[in-house]
N, C-alpha and C positions, 0 to 999 in steps of 0.2 A: 515701702521696702520691697525689694525683689529678691527672690532666691533662685539659684541655679543648683540643681542636684543631679549628679552623675553617679550611677551605681555600676561598677565594673566587677565582673567575676572572672578573674584570670585563673588559668590552670596553676596549680601550686608552684611549679618551677618558674613562673613568670610574676608571681605575687610581689617579690622584692623589687623587680624592675618597675612595675606599676607604681609601687610606693615611692621609689626613688624619683620617678618622673614627677609625681604629684607633689612631693616634698620640695623639689626644685622650683616648682611653679608657685607654691603657696606664698612665700615671702614677697616676691615681686608682685604678685597679684594684690596682696594686701596693701602694697605701697601705691597702687594705682588710684587715681582720683575717682572717688565714688564708691570704692570698695569699703564696706563696713566691717566685714569679717570673712574668714575663710577657714574651713575645717576639713580634716581628713579623718574619716571614721573607719574602723576595721570591724567587720562582722565576723562572728565565729560560728562554727557548726558544720553541717554537711556541705553547705554551699557558701563558703566564706567570701563575701564580697568586700570591696573597698568602696566607700561612699565619699565623694568629694563634693563639698557644699561651698558656694560663694553667696555672700549677702551683699546686695548693691543698693545704693540710694535711689537709682532710677534705671529704667530699661535702656535709656539712651547710653548711659555709662556702661551698662552691661554689654550692650550691642557693640560699642566701641572696643571693649575688651575682647569680644569674640572675633574681631578682625585682626588681632595682633599675633605675632609669632609665639607669644606666650600661650595663647589659647590653642595654637597648633600642637603644642606639647600635650595638652589635655586630650586632644583628638588622637594623638599618638598612643596615649595610655588606653583610650577606649578601644583602639584596634587590637590591643592585647587581651581583650575580654574573650573568654571561652564561649560565652553566650552573647546575644545582642545586648549592648549596654542600655540601661534605662536612663533616659535623660528627661528631666522635668523642669519647668520654669513656673514659678509661683509669684503672684502679686499679693502681698499681705497688707490688708487694709487696716487691721487692728491687731495688736498683740498685748499680752498680759504677762505677768510674772508670778512670783510667789504669792502676791496678794490674791490672785484668783484661787489658788489652792486653799488659802486661809478662809476665804469667803465660802467656798464650797463646803469645807469641813465644818465651819460654823453653822451653816444651814443644815447640814446632816445631823449635827448634835441637837439642834433645836427640834427637829422632827423626831428624834429618838427619845427626847425627854418625855416622861409620862405626864399626862395632864392631871392637874390637881383640881379637886373640887367638883368633879363630874360624876 
């Protein structure tokens, strides 16, 4: 699994424009062959950024997408960032879900139990 992460920090008056661009790209991107998921996340606070994440089956499919006019729209959104956008690509070899949380909590409980008979 491959992830593409773009973090854009627009000035407040351009925030809606960035969101509109990314929302217009999200559906068509998810429909592309090899796209497993796509998210738009909004951060809050002093430096409210917008994070755009794509999940791909392979780098080849991600690279094909990066050559499309659709990706040019993402680049357009990045140009509206007040600071240099952060762009990261990840290759995920292994992933877990809720079962990992349950396993860790179970181990924590075992360690916290008082020992008997000592």
